[in-house]
C-alpha positions in Angstrom: 31.9 -10.1 26.1 32.4 -12.2 22.9 29.6 -11.8 20.5 29.1 -15.4 19.9 28.6 -16.0 23.7 26.1 -13.0 23.8 24.2 -14.6 20.9 24.0 -17.9 22.7 23.0 -16.4 26.0 20.3 -14.4 24.2 18.9 -17.6 22.7 18.7 -19.3 26.0 17.1 -16.4 27.6 14.3 -16.2 25.0 13.8 -19.9 24.9 10.5 -19.6 26.8 8.9 -17.6 24.0 11.1 -18.9 21.2 9.2 -20.5 18.2 10.9 -23.8 18.8 10.1 -24.8 22.3 12.7 -27.0 23.5 11.9 -29.3 26.2 15.4 -29.2 27.7 18.8 -27.9 27.1 19.8 -31.2 25.5 17.3 -30.3 22.7 18.9 -27.0 22.1 22.6 -27.8 22.2 24.8 -30.9 22.1 26.5 -32.3 25.2 30.3 -32.9 25.2 31.9 -36.0 26.8 32.1 -34.2 30.1 28.5 -33.4 30.2 28.9 -29.7 29.6 26.8 -27.9 27.0 28.4 -26.6 23.9 27.5 -23.6 22.0 26.7 -24.0 18.3 29.9 -24.1 16.3 28.6 -21.4 14.0 27.4 -17.9 14.7 23.6 -17.0 14.8 22.3 -14.0 12.9 20.8 -11.1 14.8 19.0 -8.0 13.7 22.3 -5.9 14.3 24.0 -7.9 11.6 21.3 -7.1 9.1 20.2 -3.6 9.9 23.1 -1.9 11.9 26.3 -3.5 10.9 25.3 -4.5 7.4 27.4 -7.7 7.8 26.0 -9.3 4.8 26.3 -6.4 2.3 26.9 -7.8 -1.3 29.6 -6.2 -3.5 28.6 -5.3 -7.1 29.8 -3.1 -9.9 27.8 0.1 -10.1 27.3 3.0 -12.5 28.4 1.0 -15.5 28.1 2.7 -19.0 29.3 1.3 -22.2 31.2 3.9 -24.2 30.4 4.6 -27.8 33.1 2.4 -29.3 31.8 -0.7 -27.5 35.4 -1.4 -26.4 35.4 0.4 -23.2 33.0 0.9 -20.3 33.0 3.3 -17.3 32.0 2.7 -13.7 31.8 4.7 -10.5 34.4 3.8 -7.8 35.3 5.2 -4.5 38.7 6.7 -4.1 40.6 8.6 -1.5 39.1 11.9 -2.4 35.6 10.7 -3.1 33.8 9.0 -6.0 35.9 8.7 -9.3 34.7 7.8 -12.8 37.0 5.3 -14.2 37.3 3.9 -17.7 37.9 0.1 -18.3 38.7 -1.9 -21.4 36.3 -4.8 -21.9 38.9 -7.1 -23.6 41.9 -6.6 -21.2 40.1 -5.6 -18.2 42.7 -3.0 -17.5 41.9 0.4 -16.2 42.4 2.7 -19.2 42.1 6.0 -17.3 40.3 7.9 -14.6 38.0 10.2 -16.4 37.0 12.3 -13.4 39.2 12.2 -10.4 37.0 13.4 -7.3 39.7 15.9 -6.3 39.3 17.7 -9.7 35.5 17.9 -9.5 35.4 21.5 -7.9 33.3 24.5 -8.7 33.8 27.9 -7.2 36.2 26.3 -4.7 33.5 23.9 -3.7 34.1 20.1 -4.0 31.2 18.4 -5.7 30.1 14.8 -4.9 29.3 12.9 -8.1 26.1 10.9 -7.7 25.1 10.4 -11.3 26.6 11.0 -14.7 25.9 11.1 -18.4 28.1 11.4 -21.4 27.6 13.7 -24.3 27.3 11.8 -27.7 30.9 12.6 -28.6 31.9 11.7 -25.1 33.9 14.9 -24.7 31.7 16.2 -21.8 30.0 14.6 -18.8 26.8 15.8 -17.2 27.3 15.3 -13.4 24.5 15.2 -10.8 25.2 16.3 -7.3 23.1 16.9 -4.1 20.5 14.5 -5.6 17.1 14.8 -3.8 14.6 12.0 -4.2 11.0 13.0 -4.7 9.0 9.8 -5.3 10.0 6.3 -6.5 11.8 7.3 -9.7 11.9 11.0 -9.6 14.5 13.3 -8.3 16.1 16.7 -8.6 19.8 17.8 -8.4 22.3 20.4 -9.1 23.9 19.6 -12.5 27.3 20.5 -13.7 29.1 19.9 -17.1 32.5 18.5 -16.9 34.7 19.1 -20.0 37.2 16.2 -20.2 39.6 18.1 -22.3 40.0 21.3 -20.2 38.7 19.7 -17.0 36.7 22.8 -16.5 33.3 22.6 -14.7 30.3 24.7 -15.6 27.1 24.8 -13.8 23.8 24.2 -15.7 22.0 26.8 -13.7 22.5 28.4 -10.2 18.7 28.5 -9.7 16.6 25.8 -8.1 17.6 22.2 -8.5 16.8 20.7 -11.8 15.1 17.5 -12.9 16.1 15.0 -15.7 18.9 17.0 -17.2 19.8 15.4 -20.5 22.3 16.3 -23.3 21.2 16.9 -26.9 22.6 14.4 -29.5 25.2 17.1 -30.5 26.2 17.5 -26.9 26.2 21.3 -26.9 22.7 21.7 -25.3 21.2 20.3 -22.1 17.4 20.2 -21.5 15.9 20.1 -18.0 12.8 20.8 -16.0 12.5 23.4 -13.2 9.2 24.1 -11.4 7.1 22.2 -14.0 8.6 24.1 -17.0 10.9 22.7 -19.7 14.2 24.5 -20.4 17.4 24.0 -22.4 20.7 25.6 -22.2 23.1 26.2 -25.2 26.6 25.7 -23.8 28.1 27.2 -27.0 26.8 30.6 -26.1 25.4 30.2 -22.5 21.8 31.1 -23.6 19.0 29.6 -21.7 15.7 29.0 -23.5 12.4 28.5 -21.6 10.3 26.2 -23.8 7.2 26.3 -21.7 5.9 29.0 -19.3 2.5 27.7 -18.1 3.9 25.1 -15.6 2.2 25.4 -12.1 2.5 23.1 -9.1 -0.5 20.8 -8.8 -2.0 22.1 -12.1 0.2 21.9 -15.1 3.5 19.9 -15.6 5.7 20.1 -18.7 8.5 17.7 -19.4 8.1 15.7 -16.2 5.3 13.1 -15.3 2.5 13.2 -12.6 2.6 10.8 -9.6 0.6 8.0 -11.3 2.5 7.9 -14.6 5.8 7.7 -12.6 4.6 4.9 -10.3 2.7 2.7 -12.8 4.1 3.5 -16.2 7.7 4.0 -15.1 7.8 7.4 -16.7 9.6 10.1 -15.0 11.6 12.1 -17.6 8.8 13.1 -19.9 10.8 14.7 -22.8 13.0 13.5 -25.6 15.4 15.0 -28.1 15.0 14.2 -31.7 17.9 12.3 -33.5 19.2 15.5 -35.0 18.8 17.5 -31.8 16.6 20.1 -33.5 13.3 19.2 -31.8 12.1 18.3 -28.2 9.0 16.2 -27.7 7.5 16.5 -24.2 4.4 15.6 -22.3 2.1 18.2 -20.9 -0.1 17.1 -17.9 -3.2 19.1 -16.9 -3.9 18.0 -13.3 -6.5 20.6 -12.7 -9.4 18.3 -12.4 -7.4 15.6 -10.4 -8.2 15.4 -6.6 -5.5 16.3 -4.3 -4.1 14.1 -1.6 -2.9 15.9 1.6 -0.2 14.2 3.7 0.9 15.4 7.1 4.6 15.8 7.6 5.5 16.2 11.3 8.5 18.5 10.8 7.9 21.4 13.2 5.9 22.8 16.0 3.0 22.8 13.5 2.9 20.0 11.0 3.1 20.9 7.3 1.1 19.4 4.5 2.6 17.6 1.5 0.1 18.0 -1.3 0.0 16.3 -4.6 -2.5 15.2 -7.2 -3.4 11.4 -6.9 -6.1 10.0 -9.1 -7.7 7.1 -7.2 -9.6 4.2 -9.0 -12.6 5.5 -10.9 -11.7 9.2 -10.4 -10.6 11.9 -12.9 -7.1 11.4 -14.5 -4.8 14.2 -15.7 -5.4 15.3 -19.3 -2.2 14.4 -21.2 -0.9 15.9 -24.4 2.3 15.6 -26.3 3.9 18.6 -27.9 6.9 19.1 -30.1 9.0 22.2 -29.9 11.2 23.0 -33.0 14.5 24.8 -32.0 15.1 26.1 -35.4 11.9 28.4 -35.4 11.0 28.3 -31.7 7.5 27.0 -32.6 5.5 24.3 -30.9 3.0 22.0 -32.5 0.5 19.8 -30.7 0.4 16.2 -31.5 -2.8 14.9 -32.9 -3.0 11.2 -32.6 -6.3 11.1 -34.7 -7.5 8.4 -32.2 -9.2 8.4 -28.8 -7.0 7.7 -25.8 -6.8 7.9 -22.1 -3.1 7.2 -21.5 0.1 7.9 -23.4 2.4 5.3 -21.8 5.5 6.3 -23.7 7.0 8.2 -26.6 10.0 7.5 -28.7 11.7 9.3 -31.5 12.4 7.0 -34.4 15.8 7.3 -36.1 14.0 9.6 -38.6 14.2 13.1 -36.9 10.9 14.1 -38.3 8.9 11.0 -37.0 7.9 10.5 -33.4 6.2 7.3 -32.2 3.5 7.8 -29.6 2.2 4.7 -27.7 -1.6 5.3 -26.6 -3.9 3.3 -24.5 -7.6 3.3 -23.5 -8.5 3.6 -19.8 -9.1 -0.1 -19.3 -5.6 -0.7 -20.7 -7.1 -3.4 -22.9 -6.2 -1.7 -26.2 -2.7 -0.3 -27.1 -1.8 1.6 -30.3 1.5 2.5 -31.9 1.1 5.9 -33.6 3.7 7.6 -36.0 3.6 11.4 -35.8 4.8 13.9 -38.3 6.9 16.2 -36.3 6.3 19.2 -38.6 2.5 19.0 -38.8 1.9 17.1 -35.5 -0.5 14.8 -37.3 -0.4 11.0 -36.7 -1.4 7.7 -38.0 -1.9 4.3 -36.2 0.4 1.7 -37.5 -0.3 -1.1 -35.0 -3.1 -2.0 -32.7 -3.2 -4.7 -30.0 -6.4 -5.7 -28.0 -7.0 -8.1 -25.1 -10.2 -9.3 -23.4 -8.5 -8.5 -20.1 -5.6 -6.1 -20.0 -2.2 -5.5 -21.6 0.7 -5.1 -19.3 2.3 -1.6 -19.1 4.5 0.0 -20.1 4.2 -1.5 -23.6 7.6 -2.1 -25.1 8.3 -0.9 -28.6 11.8 -0.4 -30.0 12.6 1.1 -33.4 15.6 0.0 -35.5 18.4 2.3 -36.9 17.5 1.4 -40.4 14.2 3.3 -40.0 12.5 0.3 -41.6 11.4 -1.9 -38.7 10.4 -2.0 -35.0 10.2 -4.7 -32.3 7.4 -5.1 -29.8 7.1 -7.4 -26.8 3.7 -8.8 -26.6 1.8 -11.5 -24.6 -0.7 -12.1 -27.4 0.4 -15.7 -27.8 -0.1 -16.4 -24.2 3.5 -15.8 -23.4 5.5 -12.7 -23.7 7.6 -12.6 -26.9 9.4 -10.5 -29.4 7.9 -9.6 -32.7 9.5 -7.9 -35.7 7.3 -5.5 -37.7 7.9 -3.4 -40.7 7.5 0.3 -40.2 3.9 0.3 -41.8 2.9 -2.0 -38.9 2.7 -5.2 -40.8 4.2 -8.3 -39.1 7.5 -9.5 -40.6 7.9 -12.4 -38.2 7.7 -13.5 -34.6 11.3 -13.7 -33.3 10.8 -15.8 -30.1 8.3 -18.6 -29.5 7.6 -21.1 -26.8 5.7 -21.7 -23.6 8.0 -19.3 -21.6 8.2 -15.5 -21.4 10.9 -13.0 -22.5 11.5 -11.1 -19.4 13.8 -8.3 -20.7 14.9 -7.1 -24.0 18.5 -5.8 -24.2 18.6 -4.6 -27.8 20.1 -5.8 -31.1 23.3 -5.8 -33.3 21.6 -4.5 -36.4 24.7 -5.2 -38.6 24.6 -8.9 -37.6 20.8 -9.1 -37.3 20.9 -10.6 -33.8 18.7 -9.7 -30.8 19.7 -10.2 -27.2 17.1 -10.9 -24.4 16.6 -12.5 -21.0 13.9 -15.2 -20.5 12.5 -17.7 -18.0 12.8 -20.5 -20.5 14.5 -23.0 -18.3 12.2 -22.4 -15.4 9.8 -19.7 -14.1 12.3 -19.5 -11.2 15.4 -18.8 -13.4 16.5 -16.1 -15.7 19.0 -16.7 -18.5 20.4 -14.4 -21.3 20.0 -15.5 -25.0 20.8 -14.3 -28.3 18.7 -15.1 -31.4 18.6 -14.1 -35.2 15.9 -11.6 -36.1 14.3 -14.4 -38.2 13.9 -16.6 -35.1 16.8 -18.9 -36.0 19.9 -19.8 -34.1 18.8 -19.1 -30.6 21.7 -19.5 -28.1 21.8 -19.5 -24.4 24.7 -17.2 -23.4 24.7 -17.7 -19.7 25.8 -21.0 -18.2 25.2 -20.6 -14.5 21.8 -21.8 -13.3 20.0 -19.1 -11.3 19.2 -15.4 -12.1 21.3 -13.8 -14.7 21.1 -10.2 -15.8 23.1 -8.7 -18.6 24.5 -5.2 -19.3 25.7 -5.2 -22.9 28.3 -2.9 -24.6 27.0 -0.7 -27.3 28.6 -2.9 -29.9 27.1 -6.0 -28.3 30.5 -7.6 -28.5 30.7 -7.9 -24.6 28.3 -8.0 -21.7 28.6 -7.8 -17.9 26.6 -10.5 -16.2 25.2 -10.2 -12.7 24.4 -13.7 -11.5 22.9 -14.9 -8.2 21.0 -17.9 -6.8 18.7 -18.4 -3.8 21.8 -19.3 -1.8 24.7 -17.5 -3.4 25.2 -13.6 -3.6 26.2 -11.5 -6.5 28.8 -12.9 -9.0 29.7 -10.3 -11.6 31.6 -11.4 -14.6 32.5 -10.1 -18.1 31.6 -12.2 -21.2 32.0 -11.9 -25.0 28.9 -12.0 -27.2 29.2 -15.8 -27.3 28.7 -16.1 -23.7 32.4 -17.1 -23.0 33.8 -15.7 -19.7 36.6 -13.2 -20.1 37.1 -12.4 -16.4 35.4 -12.1 -13.0 34.8 -8.6 -11.8 33.3 -9.3 -8.4 33.0 -12.7 -6.7 31.9 -11.6 -3.1 34.5 -14.0 -1.8 34.6 -11.9 1.5 30.8 -12.2 1.9 31.0 -16.0 1.1 33.7 -16.4 3.7 31.5 -14.6 6.2 28.5 -16.7 5.5 30.5 -19.8 6.3 30.9 -18.5 9.9 27.1 -18.4 10.3 24.4 -20.9 10.7 22.8 -20.6 7.3 20.2 -23.0 6.0 19.7 -23.8 2.4 16.7 -22.4 0.6 15.1 -25.3 -1.2 12.4 -25.3 -3.8 9.3 -27.5 -4.0 5.8 -27.6 -5.5 2.3 -27.7 -4.1 -0.7 -29.0 -6.0 -3.9 -27.5 -4.9 -7.4 -29.2 -4.7 -8.1 -27.5 -8.1 -5.1 -29.2 -9.5 -3.1 -25.9 -9.7 0.6 -26.5 -9.2 2.3 -23.7 -7.2 6.0 -23.0 -6.9 7.4 -22.5 -3.4 10.7 -22.3 -1.4 11.4 -23.3 2.2 14.2 -22.7 4.8 14.3 -25.2 7.7 15.7 -24.6 11.1 19.2 -25.8 11.8 19.5 -29.4 13.0 16.1 -29.9 11.6 14.3 -33.0 13.2 11.4 -34.5 11.4 10.3 -36.0 14.7 9.6 -32.5 16.0 6.8 -30.0 15.4 7.7 -26.6 14.1 5.7 -23.5 13.4 5.5 -22.1 9.8 6.2 -18.5 8.9 4.8 -17.7 5.4 6.3 -14.7 3.6 4.1 -13.4 0.9 3.6 -10.9 -1.9 1.3 -12.4 -4.6 0.5 -9.3 -6.8 -0.1 -9.6 -10.6 3.1 -10.6 -12.4 5.3 -10.6 -9.4 7.3 -13.4 -8.0 8.9 -14.2 -4.6 9.8 -17.8 -5.7 12.8 -17.2 -7.7 16.3 -18.7 -7.8 17.9 -15.3 -6.8 19.6 -13.7 -3.9 17.1 -12.3 -1.3 19.4 -9.6 0.2 18.4 -8.4 3.7 15.1 -10.2 3.9 17.0 -13.5 3.2 18.9 -13.0 6.4 15.9 -12.1 8.4 14.3 -15.3 7.2 17.6 -17.1 8.2 17.4 -15.6 11.6 13.8 -16.7 12.0 14.7 -20.3 10.9 17.3 -20.2 13.6 14.8 -19.4 16.1 12.9 -22.5 15.2 10.5 -21.4 12.3 10.1 -23.1 9.0 10.2 -20.2 6.6 8.2 -20.6 3.4 7.1 -18.5 0.4 4.5 -19.6 -2.2 3.7 -18.0 -5.7 -0.1 -18.1 -6.0 -2.1 -17.7 -9.2 -1.8 -14.3 -10.7 2.0 -14.2 -10.3 4.5 -14.0 -13.2 6.7 -16.1 -15.6 4.0 -18.8 -16.2 2.0 -17.3 -18.9 -1.2 -15.2 -19.5 -3.7 -17.9 -18.3 -1.9 -18.3 -14.9 -1.4 -14.5 -14.4 -4.7 -13.1 -15.6 -7.1 -15.5 -13.9 -7.3 -12.8 -11.2 -8.8 -10.2 -13.5 -11.6 -8.1 -11.9 -11.2 -10.3 -8.7 -7.9 -9.2 -7.1 -7.4 -11.2 -3.9 -9.9 -14.0 -4.5 -7.7 -16.7 -6.2 -4.4 -15.5 -4.5 -5.9 -15.9 -1.1 -7.5 -19.3 -2.0 -4.0 -20.5 -3.0 -2.4 -19.2 0.1 -5.0 -20.9 2.4 -4.6 -24.1 0.5 -0.8 -23.9 1.0 -1.5 -23.4 4.8 -3.8 -26.5 4.8 -1.1 -28.5 3.0 1.6 -27.4 5.5 -0.7 -28.3 8.4 -0.7 -32.1 7.1 3.1 -32.3 7.3 4.2 -34.4 10.2 6.9 -31.9 11.3 4.5 -28.8 11.2 2.6 -27.5 14.2 -0.7 -26.9 12.5 -1.9 -24.5 15.2 1.1 -22.2 14.6 1.0 -20.9 11.0 1.7 -17.2 10.5 1.9 -14.8 7.5 3.6 -11.6 6.8 3.7 -9.3 3.7 4.4 -5.7 2.6 2.2 -3.5 0.3 0.2 -6.0 -1.9 1.8 -8.6 0.4 0.2 -6.7 3.4 -3.2 -6.9 1.6 -2.7 -10.6 1.2 -1.6 -11.3 4.7 -4.6 -9.5 6.0 -6.9 -11.5 3.7 -5.3 -14.8 4.7 -5.7 -14.0 8.5 -9.3 -13.2 7.9 -10.6 -15.5 5.2 -8.3 -18.2 6.5 -9.0 -17.7 10.2 -9.0 -21.5 10.8 -5.6 -21.9 9.5 -3.6 -18.8 10.4 -2.6 -17.8 14.0 -1.0 -14.6 13.3 -0.3 -12.0 10.5 1.8 -8.9 9.9 0.5 -6.4 7.4 3.0 -3.7 6.4 1.7 -0.8 4.3 -1.3 -2.8 3.1 -4.0 -1.9 0.6 -7.3 -2.6 2.4 -9.7 -1.4 -0.2 -8.8 -1.0 -3.9 -11.0 2.2 -4.0 -8.2 3.8 -2.1 -5.5 3.0 -4.7 -4.5 4.7 -7.9 -6.3 4.6 -11.2 -3.7 3.1 -13.6 -2.7 0.1 -11.5 -6.0 -0.7 -9.9 -8.2 -0.3 -13.1 -5.8 -2.3 -15.2 -6.7 -5.4 -13.2 -10.1 -4.4 -11.8 -11.7 -2.0 -14.2 -13.4 1.0 -12.2 -15.4 0.7 -9.0 -18.4 2.0 -10.9 -18.0 -1.0 -13.3 -17.1 -3.7 -10.8 -18.5 -2.9 -7.4 -18.5 -6.6 -6.2 -15.0 -7.1 -7.3 -13.9 -4.3 -5.1 -16.0 -5.3 -2.1 -15.7 -9.1 -2.0 -12.1 -9.1 -1.3 -11.5 -6.0 0.6 -10.0 -6.9 4.1 -12.1 -4.2 5.7 -15.2 -6.2 4.8 -14.1 -9.3 6.5 -12.8 -8.0 9.9 -15.6 -9.9 11.8 -13.7 -13.1 10.9 -10.5 -12.2 12.8 -9.4 -14.8 15.5 -5.6 -14.6 15.3 -3.1 -11.9 16.3 -2.7 -9.1 13.8 -0.1 -6.4 13.6 -0.8 -3.5 11.3 2.2 -1.2 10.3 2.2 1.9 8.0 4.4 4.8 7.2 2.5 8.0 7.8 4.1 9.7 4.8 3.3 6.9 2.4 2.6 8.6 -1.0 1.9 5.3 -2.6 -0.4 3.2 -0.5 -1.9 5.9 1.7 -2.3 5.8 5.5 -5.9 5.9 4.7 -5.9 2.2 4.0 -4.7 1.5 7.6 -7.0 4.2 9.1 -10.1 2.7 7.6 -8.9 -0.8 8.6 -8.6 0.5 12.2 -12.1 1.8 12.2 -13.5 -1.4 10.8 -11.6 -3.5 13.4 -12.8 -1.1 16.2 -16.3 -1.3 15.0 -16.2 -5.1 15.0 -14.7 -5.0 18.6 -11.5 -6.8 17.3 -8.3 -6.4 19.2 -5.0 -5.9 17.2 -1.6 -4.4 17.4 -0.6 -1.1 15.5 2.5 0.8 14.8 2.9 3.8 12.6 6.2 5.6 11.5 5.8 9.4 11.2 7.5 11.0 8.0 8.2 7.6 6.5 7.1 6.7 3.1 6.1 3.2 1.6 9.6 1.9 2.1 9.8 2.7 5.8 13.5 3.3 6.0 16.1 5.8 7.0 18.2 6.1 10.1 17.2 3.5 12.7 13.8 2.9 11.2 14.3 -0.6 9.5 16.1 -2.0 12.6 13.2 -0.8 14.7 10.5 -2.2 12.4 12.2 -5.6 12.0 12.7 -5.8 15.8 9.0 -5.1 16.3 7.9 -7.8 13.7 10.4 -10.3 15.1 9.2 -9.7 18.7 5.5 -9.9 17.5 6.2 -13.4 16.0 8.1 -14.6 19.1 5.2 -13.7 21.3 2.3 -14.7 19.0 3.4 -17.5 16.8 
């Protein structure tokens, strides 16, 4: 049977429970001159399109690396024999050569699949990662091989256990890596392997890699760095001994196994963190002495002076950050820069040292918006590079010869992102991207070129190559095939609008209306939500798979809306940090006010407003249904935090301080403490192997709901983590959420 006909029949069959309750067929479909009903001219989206057939997959350019000369770049491309590494010329766009042909990537007669790669500094060798195995969000381990471009020979890093974070030394003749919590390096000139540390022990001591909470909240996974001359290795040492252990059941056999790892919850003991420096010339290790108290070390970075290491330190509240310069020979340090806040400082704190060894750039919100500041190496301010009531959202680097910095910002709108250049003295700021929407740049090493990734709320990835002035050289991927596919489907435009609350706070929002929208009818509203600190759902960018789920819901008669509440990003410190010590309070107030506003619209059925969110969004959807019981009919909470006491120390305390210091802040906005208010329908979903937001959150919510004698729906996914994916999982989850909405909203 033709798929379009199947879709039409399916819509008719579910019409009784559909969100848009048509009174007759005439309301659903037009009538031709003969009095026969006609199917829609365009195809309707179904879940198979999104989660099985991947009909709407977007093309991109992946694995891009600028080569050292800044004139060429490399990318991973699928070939007949597997994944090839191909070199292109920026100016001409022509393929210069295939650096690694998949058929030549063979070791001991075994064909290797290239999943990651890294060049040596002289670009004569390539470090290839194969059989990559994810651990947590950013961590992984793999078998690594070195491919010699001249001889085309392949040499294995080590035949032992999989390695983590393999990294060439600046000279390219050594590779450092981590195995079983210990740091090693191999010298390929003589084949010798040196074990830098020997005290590594699972769930106790980690060398060269980070613990769970640093990886998740400080974006630190590889916890070692080579000095500029390659003669020293600076590395982290985590002592997790006093950190309490989290046990997670894995249903992988007749008797389930336990996944055990150290996880510091809010107010609990953190790992004790040190930085050490190993000198390859004398095989000695020195301990870094910051000379100042600290709780966290968010990052380390070697300056261009091989004897000077920069260490960024922070107090536990993350309200004070220091930049410390360390003498790599003695290990002693001095603080050259300190920043304080009466709330918190966003982490990780960005510091970038110049090649001239005389300056560094920081990104700071101290003016009320995140901007670039140029400092002398002694810490004194030379000048503020960018200014204005808008934030710098990414820093790409600088052309030191020309004294030009490159960055991304939300200057034109909190919902847009553009790429700019500016002189280091703050003059001659230029917008390099011309297309409105979201632009993300990947610059060449020379900053003579950049690859731009552009999307809007209604158009997929458009990848183009530009010169440093922003002029387009060529288009790399235009997603013409996907755009042609979209024409075949009933796709509604995502439009932007603003809501002003009773407290005179203006909130950004977007909306997708049902096809053939009629203002004379009443429609239910589906509110999709996240709402966490510094986040945004209301951006002029492509929404990927969820965009098509929202389009599908609109086709079923829902008005789909998202609102960025107070606490979200790109609108300055005052808007973002108002939620300090009271996570959930103002965010929920804003979402409830949004629901009240929607209820006043003539085309909205005020009795049918629902909300759904994941993670922080699940926390928010739960609070909305409970605190806003008069306004929300149904809610879906996927992997929600239900009490901030259950979440990790670094994230939670940044915004809430500790439970011991802020007991009311933790209790007042915990969904668990508001279950007696439940009136609407509630679907609670969680992955049972969620290492991030633990199943404990849902378990405690279940207990509270049962104690309050409140009925609800529950579904859990064994062996699935915070993302709840793999195999048929996403299709199953979205089928369950869709059916829940059709039956209850």
